[in-house]
C-alpha positions as CSV (number, residue, x, y, z in Angstrom):
1,M,36.4,39.8,5.8
2,C,37.8,38.0,8.8
3,L,34.3,36.5,9.5
4,L,34.0,35.2,6.0
5,R,37.6,33.7,6.2
6,N,36.8,31.9,9.4
7,L,33.5,30.6,8.0
8,L,35.3,29.3,4.9
9,I,38.0,27.6,7.1
10,A,35.3,25.9,9.3
11,T,33.5,24.7,6.2
12,L,36.6,23.2,4.6
13,A,37.5,21.6,7.9
14,T,34.1,20.0,8.2
15,S,34.2,18.8,4.6
16,S,37.6,17.2,5.1
17,L,36.2,15.0,7.9
18,L,33.3,13.6,5.8
19,P,35.4,10.9,4.1
20,V,36.6,9.7,7.6
21,V,33.0,9.6,8.9
22,F,31.7,7.7,5.9
23,A,34.6,5.3,6.0
24,E,33.9,4.5,9.7
25,E,30.2,4.0,8.9
26,D,31.1,1.6,6.1
27,R,33.5,-0.3,8.4
28,Q,30.9,-0.7,11.1
29,A,28.3,-1.9,8.5
30,T,30.8,-4.5,7.4
31,E,31.6,-5.6,10.9
32,A,27.9,-5.7,11.8
33,G,27.3,-8.0,8.9
34,A,30.1,-10.3,10.1
35,I,28.4,-10.4,13.6
36,R,25.1,-11.3,12.0
37,K,26.7,-14.2,10.2
38,A,28.2,-15.3,13.5
39,V,24.7,-15.3,15.0
40,E,23.5,-17.5,12.1
41,A,26.4,-19.9,12.6
42,Y,25.5,-20.1,16.3
43,V,21.9,-21.0,15.6
44,T,22.9,-23.6,13.0
45,A,25.3,-25.3,15.3
46,F,22.8,-25.3,18.2
47,N,20.1,-26.8,16.0
48,Q,22.5,-29.5,14.9
49,A,23.4,-30.2,18.6
50,D,27.1,-29.6,17.6
51,A,28.7,-28.7,21.0
52,K,32.2,-28.3,19.6
53,A,31.1,-26.0,16.8
54,L,29.2,-23.9,19.3
55,A,32.2,-23.7,21.6
56,D,34.4,-22.6,18.7
57,L,32.2,-19.5,18.4
58,W,33.2,-18.4,21.9
59,A,36.5,-16.5,22.7
60,P,39.2,-18.7,24.4
61,E,38.6,-17.1,27.8
62,A,34.9,-16.5,27.4
63,V,32.5,-17.0,30.4
64,Y,29.4,-19.1,29.8
65,S,26.3,-19.4,32.1
66,N,24.4,-22.7,31.8
67,P,20.7,-21.6,31.5
68,L,19.5,-24.8,33.3
69,S,21.8,-24.9,36.3
70,G,23.1,-21.3,36.4
71,E,26.7,-22.7,36.6
72,Q,29.4,-20.5,35.1
73,V,32.3,-21.9,33.2
74,V,35.4,-20.3,31.6
75,G,37.0,-21.4,28.3
76,R,36.1,-23.2,25.2
77,K,36.7,-26.8,26.5
78,A,34.4,-26.2,29.6
79,I,31.8,-24.5,27.4
80,E,31.8,-27.5,25.0
81,E,31.2,-29.8,28.0
82,Q,28.3,-27.6,29.2
83,F,26.7,-27.8,25.7
84,K,27.0,-31.5,25.7
85,E,25.2,-31.7,29.0
86,L,22.6,-29.3,27.8
87,F,21.9,-31.3,24.6
88,A,21.7,-34.5,26.6
89,A,19.1,-33.0,29.0
90,V,17.1,-31.1,26.4
91,K,16.8,-33.3,23.3
92,A,15.5,-32.0,19.9
93,A,15.5,-28.4,21.1
94,K,15.6,-25.8,18.4
95,L,16.8,-22.2,18.6
96,E,15.7,-19.1,16.8
97,A,17.5,-15.8,17.2
98,T,16.6,-12.3,16.0
99,T,19.2,-9.5,16.2
100,V,17.6,-6.2,17.4
101,S,20.7,-3.9,17.4
102,I,24.5,-4.0,17.2
103,D,26.5,-1.2,18.9
104,F,30.3,-0.9,18.8
105,V,32.1,0.0,22.0
106,S,35.4,0.0,20.2
107,P,36.8,-1.3,16.9
108,N,37.2,-4.7,18.5
109,V,34.2,-4.9,20.9
110,A,30.5,-4.9,20.1
111,I,27.3,-5.5,21.9
112,E,24.5,-7.3,20.2
113,Q,20.9,-7.1,21.6
114,G,18.4,-9.7,20.4
115,I,15.6,-12.0,21.1
116,A,16.1,-15.8,21.4
117,K,13.4,-18.5,21.3
118,V,14.0,-22.1,22.3
119,I,11.5,-24.5,21.0
120,R,11.1,-28.0,22.6
121,P,8.8,-30.8,21.6
122,D,5.4,-30.7,23.4
123,E,6.3,-27.6,25.3
124,A,5.5,-23.9,25.0
125,P,8.4,-21.9,23.4
126,E,10.6,-20.1,25.8
127,E,11.5,-16.5,24.7
128,T,14.4,-14.5,26.2
129,E,15.9,-11.1,25.5
130,Y,19.7,-11.3,25.4
131,S,22.7,-9.1,25.4
132,A,25.8,-10.6,23.8
133,V,29.3,-9.1,24.1
134,Y,31.5,-9.9,21.0
135,V,35.2,-9.4,20.8
136,K,37.2,-9.5,17.6
137,Q,40.2,-11.8,17.7
138,G,42.3,-13.0,14.8
139,G,39.9,-11.3,12.4
140,Q,36.9,-13.2,13.8
141,W,34.0,-12.0,16.0
142,L,33.7,-14.3,19.0
143,L,31.3,-14.4,21.9
144,D,32.8,-13.2,25.2
145,R,29.7,-13.4,27.4
146,V,25.9,-13.4,27.2
147,T,23.2,-12.3,29.6
148,E,19.5,-13.2,29.2
149,E,16.2,-12.2,30.7
150,V,13.0,-14.3,30.2
151,V,10.3,-12.4,28.3
152,P,7.1,-12.6,30.3
153,I,4.3,-14.4,28.4
154,V,1.2,-12.1,28.1
155,A,-2.1,-13.9,28.0
156,S,-4.2,-13.2,25.0
157,H,-7.8,-14.1,24.1
158,Y,-7.2,-13.6,20.4
159,E,-8.2,-17.2,19.6
160,H,-11.7,-16.6,20.9
161,L,-12.1,-13.3,19.1
162,Q,-10.4,-14.0,15.8
163,E,-13.7,-14.8,14.1
164,L,-14.5,-11.1,14.5
165,E,-11.2,-9.9,13.0
166,W,-13.0,-9.0,9.7
167,M,-14.6,-6.1,11.6
168,V,-11.2,-4.3,11.9
169,G,-11.2,-1.2,9.7
170,S,-13.5,1.7,8.9
171,W,-17.1,1.1,8.0
172,V,-19.8,3.5,6.6
173,D,-23.6,3.2,6.6
174,H,-25.6,6.2,5.2
175,D,-29.0,7.1,4.0
176,D,-30.8,10.4,3.2
177,A,-31.1,11.2,7.0
178,A,-27.7,10.4,8.4
179,T,-24.3,8.8,8.0
180,V,-22.9,6.4,10.5
181,V,-19.1,5.8,10.6
182,T,-17.6,3.0,12.7
183,E,-13.9,2.5,13.3
184,C,-12.8,-0.9,14.7
185,S,-9.3,-1.9,15.9
186,W,-7.5,-4.3,18.2
187,T,-6.2,-3.3,21.6
188,R,-2.7,-4.3,22.8
189,N,-2.2,-8.1,22.9
190,N,-5.4,-8.6,20.9
191,N,-7.5,-9.0,24.0
192,F,-10.2,-6.6,23.0
193,L,-11.8,-5.1,19.9
194,T,-12.8,-1.4,20.2
195,R,-15.4,0.1,17.9
196,S,-15.9,3.9,18.0
197,F,-19.0,5.2,16.2
198,A,-20.3,8.6,15.2
199,V,-23.8,9.4,13.8
200,Q,-23.6,12.5,11.6
201,V,-26.7,14.5,10.6
202,G,-25.9,17.2,8.1
203,D,-22.7,18.8,9.2
204,Q,-23.2,17.9,12.9
205,I,-22.3,14.9,15.0
206,D,-25.6,13.9,16.5
207,L,-24.3,10.9,18.6
208,A,-21.0,9.2,19.2
209,G,-19.8,6.4,21.4
210,M,-17.5,3.4,22.0
211,Q,-18.1,-0.3,22.1
212,I,-15.6,-2.8,23.6
213,I,-15.8,-6.4,22.6
214,G,-13.9,-9.1,24.6
215,W,-13.8,-12.7,25.8
216,D,-15.3,-13.4,29.2
217,P,-13.2,-16.3,30.5
218,A,-15.5,-17.0,33.4
219,A,-18.7,-17.3,31.3
220,R,-16.7,-18.6,28.4
221,Q,-18.4,-16.4,25.8
222,I,-17.9,-13.1,23.9
223,R,-19.3,-10.0,25.7
224,S,-19.4,-6.4,24.8
225,W,-20.0,-3.0,26.5
226,V,-21.1,0.2,24.9
227,F,-21.2,3.8,26.0
228,D,-22.6,6.8,24.1
229,S,-22.1,10.5,24.2
230,D,-25.6,11.2,25.6
231,G,-24.9,9.1,28.7
232,G,-26.5,5.8,27.8
233,F,-24.7,2.5,28.3
234,G,-25.2,-1.2,27.9
235,Q,-23.8,-4.7,27.7
236,A,-24.4,-7.7,25.5
237,T,-23.5,-11.3,25.0
238,W,-22.6,-12.7,21.6
239,S,-23.4,-16.0,19.9
240,K,-22.9,-17.3,16.4
241,K,-25.0,-19.3,14.1
242,G,-23.5,-19.9,10.6
243,N,-22.4,-16.5,9.3
244,R,-24.7,-14.5,11.7
245,W,-23.8,-13.1,15.1
246,F,-26.7,-12.6,17.6
247,V,-25.9,-9.8,20.0
248,Q,-28.3,-9.9,23.0
249,Q,-28.1,-6.4,24.4
250,S,-29.5,-4.7,27.5
251,G,-28.9,-1.1,28.6
252,V,-29.8,2.0,30.4
253,L,-31.0,5.1,28.5
254,P,-29.8,8.6,29.5
255,D,-33.1,9.2,31.3
256,G,-32.8,6.0,33.3
257,R,-35.2,3.9,31.3
258,K,-34.1,0.3,30.6
259,S,-33.7,-1.0,27.1
260,S,-33.1,-4.3,25.3
261,S,-32.7,-5.6,21.8
262,V,-31.2,-8.4,19.7
263,N,-28.9,-7.0,17.0
264,I,-28.1,-9.4,14.2
265,I,-24.8,-8.9,12.4
266,T,-24.5,-11.0,9.2
267,Y,-21.0,-11.5,7.7
268,V,-21.2,-11.3,3.9
269,D,-17.5,-10.9,3.1
270,D,-14.5,-9.1,4.6
271,N,-15.8,-5.8,3.2
272,T,-19.5,-6.2,3.7
273,C,-21.9,-7.0,6.5
274,T,-25.6,-6.4,7.3
275,L,-27.2,-5.2,10.6
276,Q,-30.7,-5.7,11.8
277,S,-32.2,-4.9,15.2
278,I,-35.2,-6.9,16.5
279,N,-37.1,-7.5,19.8
280,R,-36.5,-3.9,20.8
281,T,-38.0,-2.8,24.1
282,V,-37.9,0.3,26.4
283,D,-39.2,-0.2,29.9
284,G,-40.9,-3.4,28.7
285,E,-42.7,-1.7,25.8
286,L,-42.1,-3.4,22.5
287,L,-40.8,-1.1,19.7
288,P,-40.7,-1.6,15.9
289,N,-37.9,-3.7,14.5
290,I,-35.2,-1.9,12.5
291,A,-34.9,-3.3,9.0
292,E,-31.7,-4.9,7.8
293,V,-29.2,-2.5,6.4
294,Q,-26.0,-3.2,4.5
295,I,-22.7,-1.7,5.8
296,K,-19.5,-1.4,3.7
297,K,-15.9,-1.1,4.7
298,N,-14.6,2.3,3.7
C-alpha cells in the first residue's frame, strides 16, 4: 500500500511539472523566432550597406572584430564607423546567413550557430561558420559578439563528371541466363562515381565487383578503374561522341592474361541506356563482340 501511495505521489508530481516544461518550450520557441528575425534584419541592413542600421542591432557595449583588419572595437558608434570603412573597402558585397542552431544559456542570453556567405563581384564567395552571442535588452535581442571561422573550400571535379549523373541509381539487365544489377552513387564532394555490380545466376552471385569513375586532372579526361570478385582488375579512359560514351578498357584477368575492349554506353534517357562491347581481346587474340543490350533503371 505504501509503495502504491509513493508511486501515485511521484506520478502526480511529474504531471504537475508538465505545464511548466511546455511553457518554457513555448517561450524558447518564441524567443528563437525573434532571434531569427534579428538575423534577417542584419542581412537586410548589410545588403543595403546601412552602417547605422547594422550598428543598432548590436548591444550598446558589444565587441566587434573587423574581418578585414582584425581590429576590435567596443560600442555602437565605433561599430558603425567600422561598417562604414568595410562598405567603402568592399563595395557591392552581399551577405547570406543560415542559422543552424539556437541555444539558450539563460532567459536573456542565447548562442546562435550559423553559416555566413559573403558574395563580392568577380570573386569566389567566402563562406564562414560563425557563433553569435545574443543578449536580450529592453525586450530586444541584440548582438554582443561574434566569432567566425573560414570554411575550407573543398575541390570538386563535379563539373567534369556531371554529364554522367544520369547513371546514379539502380540498374537491371537480365536475360534467361543471368541478371546483372548495378548500383551507382556519388562519393563525398562529387569527385567520383562508384558503380557496384553483381551477376546473379539462379540463386547465386556468380561475379561481383566495383567500378570507380573520376576526372584525371593531369590527363584532363575521365578515367575509371574496375575490380571484380574473382581477382581481375582494369582501367579505362572515357570519351564522348553525341550521346555515346566510348570506354577504352585494358585489364588483367585473374590468371594473369591481359585483356582489352571498347565498351560503348549509349544514353537513351535518364532511365534507359544501352551497352555494347567490341574489339575484345585476351592476350592479343580477338574475341567475338557482345551485342548491344538495353539496360533499365530499376
